[in-house]
N, C-alpha and C positions, 0 to 999 in steps of 0.2 A: 504494500500500500504506500502511496506517495502522499506528501503533504497536501497536494491539490484535492484529493478526495476528502480529506478532513476539512479543508476550507469550504468545499461545496456543501458538506454536511452542516457546517456552522452557518453558512449563508442561507441554507434552506431549512434550518432547524430540524434536521433529520436525526432521529435517535439512532445512533450507530455506536455499538459498544466494541471497543478495541482493547485487547489484552496485549500489552507490549512487554516481552521479557527482555529487560535491559542487561545484556551480557557484555557491554562495552566493546563491541566489535562484531565479528562475524564468527561466532562460536561453532556453528554447524559446519561452516566452510573450513575453519581451523581444524576441527576434528577430522574432516575428510582429508585435508592436506596431510595431517599426520598419518592417516591410513595409507596415503599414497607415498609416504616416505619423504615428504617435503617440508616437515615441521609445520609451523603455523605462520608462515611469512605473510605479513601485512594484514592479519586478521584481528588486530586489536587497535583501539583508538589510541595511537601513540604517535608522537612526533619523531622525525628522523633523528637518530643519534649520528651526527656527522663524523665523529671519530671512528666509529665502528661501521658506518654506513649501514645501519640496521634500524628497523622499526621496532624490533623486539626489546631493545634496551632504552628506547627513547622515553621522554617524559609522557605521562598519561595526559591525553587531550581532555579539555574541560567540556566534553560533549554531554549535554543534558537534554535528552529527548523529551522528558516530561515538561520541562520549561519551554522547550521549542513548541510542543503541542499547545501549552497554555497561551503562548504568544499568538497562536492562530485563533484563539477563542474557544478551545476545547476544554471541557471540564476534566480535570485530572484527579484520579485517586492514586496516591502513592503508597506502595507497600515495600517496606524495608526488609532486608533479610533478618531471619531470626526463627525462634522456635515456633512462633504462631503464624508463620507466613501462609500456610494452607488455610487456616481458619480466617485470616484476614482477607485472603483472596476470595474465599467463599462468600464472606460478608460483602466484599466490594462488588461481586457479581450480583448478589441479591439487591444491593442498593442501586446499582446501575439499571437493573431490570425494573425496579420500582420508580425510577425517575420519570418525569412527565414525557409523554410520547412526542411532543414537539419541543423538547428541551435542548436539542442539539446533541452532538457527539460526546461520548464519555470515553476517556482513555484510562485503563487500569494499568499503571506502571509498576512492574515488579522487578526490583533489583535482583540480579543474579550473578553468580560467579562464572566468568567466561571459560574457565577450565573444568567446570562441572559437566560431565557428560549426561545426556538423557539416557533413560533405560534402553536397553537393546530392543530393537524391533524384530530381531532374529531374521532380518532380511539382508540381502546383499545388493549393492548398487554397482553395476558393471561400469566402473570408471577405470579405463586403462592406466597402467603405471609405466613409467619410463623403463625401457628394457636395459638402457645403458646409463650408468651413473657412478660417480666416485663416492657417493654417500652410502654408508652401510645401511642406513634406515631405508633408503630407496631400494637397495638390493633385497632387503628382507621383505619390503612391501611388494616387490615384483614377485617374489616367491609365493607370498600369500595370495596375490592376485591370480597367479597361474594355478594354484591349488583350487581356489574358488571357481575359476573359469572351467576347470576340468570336471567339476561337479554340477555345473549349470545345466538345468533342464530346459529344453525348448518347449514352450507352451503353445506355440503356433507352428503350423506347417505340417 
């Protein structure tokens, strides 16, 4: 979803409930990058560390997507990490559903750890891995990919 959809919902007072898991980057792509043996290059909101020419060691960028949504006129419910995050999320969803029908969009903003993986879906995504690399992580990932590819079942044909 882009900011333009939120602006449209604000302008037309459309009740739209959005749950945003703020992982300070692109956690799912970072995880996929690791599976492909490429570490998590460029998947965190960080500035370039010019000494090491790396984004991994740069300063954390001050990206605040909840504040960004508020600046567009969206009502934001913030949920901070902690023991009660599930209960707070459930309450936030109830509150959002109970909001007036023509009250505009509501964004439920949940802070998350970018390195925390989601539970396994027990599925496999066929994303090829580089066959040639100097990185041991990529060599291991290619072997894993080859193993998974050999067990892949064709569902069509």
